[in-house]
Every structure is written in C-alpha cells, then in structure tokens.
C-alpha positions as CSV (number, residue, x, y, z in Angstrom):
1,M,0.1,0.0,0.1
2,K,0.9,3.6,-0.9
3,N,0.0,4.9,2.6
4,S,2.2,3.4,5.3
5,S,0.0,5.0,8.0
6,I,-2.9,2.7,7.1
7,T,-2.6,-0.6,8.8
8,P,-1.2,-3.2,6.8
9,H,-4.2,-5.6,7.5
10,S,-6.6,-3.1,5.6
11,S,-6.7,-3.1,1.7
12,I,-9.0,0.1,0.7
13,C,-10.8,0.1,-2.8
14,A,-12.0,3.5,-4.0
15,V,-15.0,3.4,-6.0
16,V,-15.8,6.2,-8.2
17,V,-19.0,6.5,-10.3
18,T,-19.1,8.5,-13.4
19,Y,-21.8,10.0,-15.6
20,H,-20.5,12.6,-18.2
21,P,-17.8,13.8,-15.7
22,D,-15.8,16.9,-15.8
23,L,-12.5,15.4,-16.8
24,G,-10.5,18.1,-15.0
25,E,-12.4,17.3,-11.9
26,L,-12.0,13.8,-12.3
27,E,-8.3,13.9,-12.8
28,N,-8.0,15.8,-9.5
29,L,-10.0,13.0,-8.0
30,F,-7.5,10.7,-9.1
31,S,-4.6,12.2,-8.0
32,A,-6.1,13.0,-4.6
33,L,-6.7,9.1,-4.4
34,A,-3.5,7.8,-5.1
35,G,-1.5,8.0,-2.1
36,Q,-4.5,7.0,-0.1
37,V,-6.2,3.8,-1.4
38,T,-4.8,0.5,-2.6
39,V,-6.7,0.6,-5.7
40,T,-9.4,2.8,-7.4
41,V,-12.4,1.2,-9.3
42,I,-14.3,3.5,-11.7
43,V,-17.8,2.5,-12.7
44,D,-18.9,4.5,-15.8
45,N,-22.8,5.0,-16.2
46,G,-22.9,5.2,-20.0
47,S,-20.8,8.2,-20.7
48,S,-19.9,9.6,-24.1
49,K,-17.5,7.7,-26.1
50,D,-14.9,10.3,-25.7
51,C,-15.3,10.4,-22.1
52,V,-14.8,6.6,-21.8
53,N,-11.7,6.8,-24.2
54,W,-10.1,9.5,-21.6
55,I,-10.9,7.2,-18.6
56,E,-9.3,3.9,-20.3
57,A,-6.2,6.1,-21.4
58,H,-5.8,6.8,-17.5
59,Q,-5.9,3.3,-16.4
60,Q,-3.0,2.1,-14.3
61,E,-1.9,-0.8,-12.2
62,N,-3.8,0.8,-9.2
63,I,-6.8,1.9,-11.5
64,V,-9.4,-0.4,-12.6
65,F,-12.0,0.7,-15.1
66,L,-15.7,-1.1,-15.3
67,P,-17.5,0.4,-17.9
68,L,-21.3,-0.1,-18.1
69,S,-23.2,-0.1,-21.6
70,D,-26.2,2.0,-20.1
71,N,-26.8,4.1,-17.2
72,L,-27.8,1.7,-14.6
73,G,-28.2,4.2,-11.7
74,V,-25.6,5.1,-8.9
75,A,-26.5,2.2,-6.5
76,E,-25.9,-0.5,-9.2
77,A,-22.7,1.0,-10.2
78,H,-21.7,0.8,-6.7
79,N,-22.8,-2.8,-6.4
80,H,-20.7,-3.6,-9.3
81,A,-17.6,-2.2,-8.0
82,I,-18.2,-3.9,-4.4
83,L,-18.7,-7.1,-6.2
84,W,-15.5,-6.6,-7.7
85,A,-13.8,-5.7,-4.3
86,Q,-15.4,-9.0,-2.7
87,K,-13.7,-11.2,-5.6
88,N,-10.4,-9.4,-5.1
89,N,-10.0,-9.7,-1.0
90,I,-10.5,-5.8,-0.5
91,T,-11.4,-5.2,3.3
92,H,-12.8,-1.6,2.7
93,V,-14.6,0.4,0.1
94,V,-14.8,4.1,0.0
95,L,-17.5,5.3,-2.3
96,F,-17.2,8.6,-4.2
97,D,-19.3,10.9,-6.5
98,Q,-17.1,12.5,-9.4
99,D,-17.4,16.0,-8.1
100,S,-15.9,15.2,-4.9
101,L,-12.1,15.8,-3.5
102,P,-11.0,14.3,-0.1
103,F,-8.4,15.8,1.7
104,P,-5.0,14.2,1.8
105,D,-5.5,12.5,5.2
106,M,-9.2,11.9,4.8
107,I,-9.1,8.1,4.6
108,E,-6.5,7.7,7.0
109,Q,-8.8,9.6,9.5
110,L,-11.8,7.8,8.7
111,L,-9.8,4.1,8.9
112,A,-8.5,5.3,12.5
113,S,-11.9,6.4,13.5
114,E,-13.5,3.0,12.5
115,V,-10.7,1.2,14.6
116,K,-11.2,3.2,17.6
117,L,-15.3,2.3,17.2
118,L,-14.9,-1.1,16.8
119,Q,-12.2,-1.1,19.6
120,R,-14.9,0.5,22.0
121,G,-17.5,-2.1,21.1
122,E,-19.6,-0.2,18.6
123,R,-21.2,-2.1,15.7
124,V,-20.2,0.3,13.0
125,A,-21.8,0.2,9.4
126,A,-20.0,3.2,7.9
127,V,-17.8,6.1,8.7
128,G,-18.1,9.3,6.7
129,P,-16.2,12.9,6.6
130,Q,-17.4,16.5,7.0
131,Y,-17.8,17.7,3.7
132,H,-17.7,21.6,2.6
133,D,-19.5,22.6,-1.0
134,P,-17.1,25.6,-1.9
135,R,-20.5,27.7,-2.9
136,H,-21.5,27.4,0.9
137,P,-20.2,29.5,3.6
138,E,-19.8,26.8,6.1
139,P,-19.2,23.1,5.8
140,A,-22.1,21.0,5.9
141,P,-23.4,19.5,9.2
142,F,-24.1,16.0,10.4
143,F,-28.0,15.1,11.1
144,R,-29.5,13.3,13.6
145,F,-33.0,13.2,14.4
146,A,-34.9,13.2,17.7
147,G,-38.8,13.3,17.4
148,L,-39.8,15.5,14.6
149,K,-36.8,17.7,15.0
150,S,-33.6,17.3,13.0
151,I,-30.5,17.9,15.1
152,R,-27.7,19.6,13.2
153,I,-24.2,18.8,14.4
154,N,-21.5,21.1,13.4
155,C,-18.1,20.3,13.9
156,K,-15.9,22.9,15.7
157,K,-12.8,24.1,14.3
158,G,-10.1,21.5,14.9
159,E,-12.6,19.0,16.5
160,S,-11.9,15.4,16.3
161,E,-15.0,13.9,17.7
162,L,-17.1,11.1,16.2
163,H,-20.7,11.5,16.2
164,Q,-23.3,8.7,15.8
165,V,-25.7,9.9,13.0
166,D,-28.7,8.7,11.3
167,F,-27.3,8.7,7.9
168,L,-24.0,9.8,5.7
169,I,-24.0,11.1,2.2
170,T,-22.5,8.3,-0.1
171,S,-19.6,10.1,-1.2
172,G,-16.5,9.7,1.2
173,M,-18.4,6.7,3.0
174,L,-16.2,4.0,4.3
175,I,-17.6,0.7,4.5
176,R,-16.2,-2.6,5.9
177,L,-16.9,-5.6,3.4
178,S,-17.7,-7.6,6.4
179,A,-20.4,-4.9,7.3
180,L,-21.8,-5.1,3.7
181,D,-22.0,-8.7,4.0
182,A,-24.2,-8.3,7.2
183,I,-26.5,-5.6,5.9
184,G,-26.6,-5.9,2.1
185,M,-25.6,-4.1,-0.8
186,M,-27.0,-0.8,-2.1
187,D,-30.5,-0.8,-3.3
188,A,-30.5,-0.7,-7.2
189,S,-34.2,-0.3,-7.2
190,L,-33.8,3.5,-6.1
191,F,-31.5,4.2,-8.8
192,I,-30.5,7.5,-7.3
193,D,-31.5,9.7,-4.5
194,Y,-32.0,8.2,-0.9
195,V,-29.6,5.1,-1.9
196,D,-27.2,6.3,1.1
197,V,-30.3,7.2,3.6
198,E,-31.9,3.9,3.0
199,W,-28.7,1.7,3.4
200,C,-28.0,3.7,6.6
201,L,-31.4,3.3,8.3
202,R,-31.5,-0.2,6.9
203,A,-28.2,-0.7,8.7
204,R,-29.5,1.0,11.9
205,S,-32.6,-1.4,11.9
206,M,-30.0,-4.1,12.2
207,E,-28.1,-2.5,15.3
208,Y,-25.4,-1.0,13.1
209,N,-24.6,2.6,13.3
210,C,-23.2,5.3,11.0
211,F,-20.7,7.7,12.2
212,G,-19.6,11.2,11.2
213,V,-16.0,12.0,11.6
214,C,-15.0,15.5,12.0
215,A,-11.3,15.3,11.5
216,A,-12.0,13.6,8.1
217,K,-12.5,16.5,5.6
218,M,-13.7,16.3,1.9
219,S,-14.7,19.1,-0.7
220,H,-18.2,18.2,-2.4
221,T,-20.2,19.7,-4.9
222,L,-24.0,19.0,-4.0
223,G,-26.7,20.1,-6.5
224,D,-26.4,21.6,-10.2
225,R,-26.4,25.3,-8.5
226,V,-27.6,26.9,-5.6
227,F,-30.7,28.9,-4.3
228,S,-30.0,31.3,-1.7
229,W,-33.2,31.6,0.6
230,R,-34.1,33.6,3.5
231,S,-31.6,36.6,3.2
232,G,-28.9,34.3,2.5
233,K,-29.5,32.5,5.7
234,R,-30.0,29.0,3.7
235,I,-28.3,28.1,0.6
236,I,-30.3,25.5,-0.9
237,P,-28.7,22.7,-3.5
238,V,-30.8,22.8,-6.8
239,H,-31.1,19.6,-8.9
240,S,-32.9,19.1,-12.2
241,P,-36.4,18.3,-12.4
242,L,-35.7,14.6,-13.0
243,R,-33.5,14.3,-10.0
244,N,-36.5,16.0,-7.9
245,Y,-38.6,13.3,-9.4
246,Y,-36.4,10.7,-8.0
247,L,-36.1,12.7,-4.6
248,I,-40.1,12.4,-4.0
249,R,-40.6,8.9,-5.3
250,N,-38.0,7.3,-3.5
251,A,-39.2,8.8,-0.4
252,L,-42.5,7.6,-0.9
253,L,-40.9,4.1,-1.6
254,L,-39.0,4.3,1.5
255,Y,-42.0,5.5,4.0
256,K,-43.7,1.8,2.8
257,R,-40.8,-0.2,4.4
258,N,-41.1,-1.7,7.7
259,Y,-37.8,-0.9,9.1
260,I,-38.2,3.1,8.4
261,S,-39.6,4.2,11.7
262,L,-42.4,6.5,12.0
263,V,-40.6,9.1,13.7
264,W,-38.2,9.3,10.7
265,I,-40.8,9.3,8.3
266,L,-42.9,12.0,9.7
267,S,-39.6,14.3,10.2
268,D,-38.7,13.7,6.3
269,A,-42.0,14.3,5.0
270,Y,-42.1,17.7,6.7
271,R,-39.0,18.6,5.0
272,L,-40.2,17.0,1.6
273,V,-43.6,19.1,1.8
274,L,-41.4,22.2,2.3
275,K,-39.2,21.3,-0.6
276,Y,-42.1,20.4,-2.9
277,G,-43.4,23.9,-2.3
278,L,-40.3,25.6,-2.7
279,F,-39.4,24.2,-6.0
280,S,-43.0,24.4,-7.2
281,L,-43.2,28.3,-6.3
282,L,-40.0,29.9,-6.0
283,I,-37.2,27.7,-7.9
284,P,-37.2,27.9,-11.6
285,P,-37.9,25.8,-13.8
286,R,-41.2,25.9,-11.5
287,F,-43.7,24.3,-13.7
288,S,-41.0,21.5,-14.7
289,N,-40.3,20.9,-11.0
290,F,-43.9,20.9,-10.4
291,R,-44.6,18.3,-12.7
292,M,-41.8,15.8,-12.1
293,M,-42.5,15.9,-8.3
294,T,-46.2,15.4,-8.6
295,L,-45.3,12.4,-11.2
296,G,-42.7,11.2,-8.7
297,L,-45.4,11.3,-6.0
298,W,-47.9,9.3,-8.1
299,H,-45.1,6.7,-9.0
300,G,-44.2,6.6,-5.2
301,I,-47.9,5.9,-4.3
302,R,-47.9,3.0,-6.9
303,G,-44.6,1.3,-6.1
304,I,-43.0,2.2,-9.4
305,S,-39.0,2.2,-8.9
306,G,-35.9,1.8,-11.1
307,K,-34.8,4.0,-13.6
308,F,-37.4,6.9,-14.7
309,P,-39.8,5.2,-17.4
310,G,-39.7,7.3,-20.5
311,R,-38.4,10.8,-21.4
312,W,-39.0,13.8,-19.1
C-alpha cells in the first residue's frame, strides 16, 4: 500500500461512479486518491465515447475501469464495484461521486476512527467525513433526528469527535466489506437519491450505526447550482426536475418499508413538503419541477421503482 499510516491488515478500494464527468475534476480526484488507497475502481454509467476513451487512457496498475453499457443508476454502479472488491479480497470500500475531492489524510482519518469505534465495541456500519461545498459559507453539518426535529451537528474548528448520525452522504463513506455482507448491498431499485439514506437506515434497523468523523474532510459539490433563501441564511442545492422526481418518488417508496421508523418518516415528510412547495413556487423551472415531483409522488404511491420510465 502507498500510505504507510494505513494498517497493513486493511486494503482499501476507492469506488468512483462517473456519468459525463468534468474530466479536470476527475483527474484531480484520481490524484487525491493515489496516495490514500490500494486501488481505485471507476464505474462509468454510460458516458460519451470521448469520456470513456479518456478514462481508459488513464488506467494504471492501481486504477481499474468497469464501464457499463447504459446508465444503470448510482446504486447499481456501486454494487458492481463492491462485487469486484469482494472477489479481490479487499477489506474496505470508500465511495465517491465524480465531483468530490478528499483531503490528503481523509481516508487515514476515517480508518483510524473506525478502528477506535470497533475497539470500544460499536457495531459500525460506515464512517464518513465532514464535507464542504465551496459555494456554501460553512461546511455541511451531520444530522441526527430526535422526535420530529432534525438536529444539526456542526463540527467545531479543530474538533476530532466522532458523532453517531442517522445517515451519511454516499460520497466519502468508508464501509467494511464484512459490514456489507451483514447489511446488504446498495438498493439498486432506487436508482439515485435516498440510496445512502436507505442503506444507513437499514443498517440502523440491524443495530449497526453510522458515524460522522469531524477530523476527516472532503470538498464536495451538491446539486447543479444553489438557491439563496431567507436573505442568504439558507443556501439550498438545486437539482434538475428529473432528480426532483427521484427525490419525491424514492421518499415515498421508503415510507412503506417496515424498517423505516414512523418518527423518521414524519420528520422527512415535513421537509419534503417544504421542498415540494419551494421548488414548485420559487425555484425555476417551477412548472417542470412541479410536474416531475407530482409524477414522482404518483409513482411512489404506485410503487414504481428503478430508472425513470420514459423521457421527461
């Protein structure tokens, strides 16, 4: 392994899912991972031929490329790489979006934190970093729910605490393969959105916990753009109407599952109603947002999952 500070008993596979990526950002991600992991596996979800050719040209001994013929969704792409890791005796995977950039010691901090948690008897599902979207003034908080309230956990400067959280974002999440064996793979039926939330809540129902690691840092861009609300006090990531479809639909699909608690459903549904109104009334393209979210609501009620059926 390149990073001598990582325990020799661990082999870490970085999983990068790509879909028409910015090649400059992708090259920066490859460089950032080079000294932190044993191998990087890129799973491409049907990008252009030029993009695929560029990634193929960047294959090295420690970079593996698994191209998919079509866009099968983020969860299925992760599962392809996880299966590769299982076959190659990897101990951990760390998942990444194409627009993320880990700090030089991020994976070292995550692994050290996992070791500490396991030593004190915690049943660890995953550990994840604090991330900062460069378009936001402050790093993103971790979240834990209590009753109908969502508790924002903000890391203080220089803090190295480990916080038990209800979920972690997929990008930057470090997972032991033995935990995946117990909890199961990512839910490919969701395609995209709520994949990380579902996995973390499923893990919690099996008495495994996710932890946010304040000492582990990552830059990560969430959404295509941002919308400033309440005089700049809130900055909201804005996705396409199609992503809003998946957001609404997949939330409804999760609400029907017996391992999702009523408390979490009520808390999430409250935020979802606010988002429905905000994207329908204030954030353009308002009509497309409303149309696709309403369709997502209907499909969620009917139990339709997988890739969006048709063109939007």
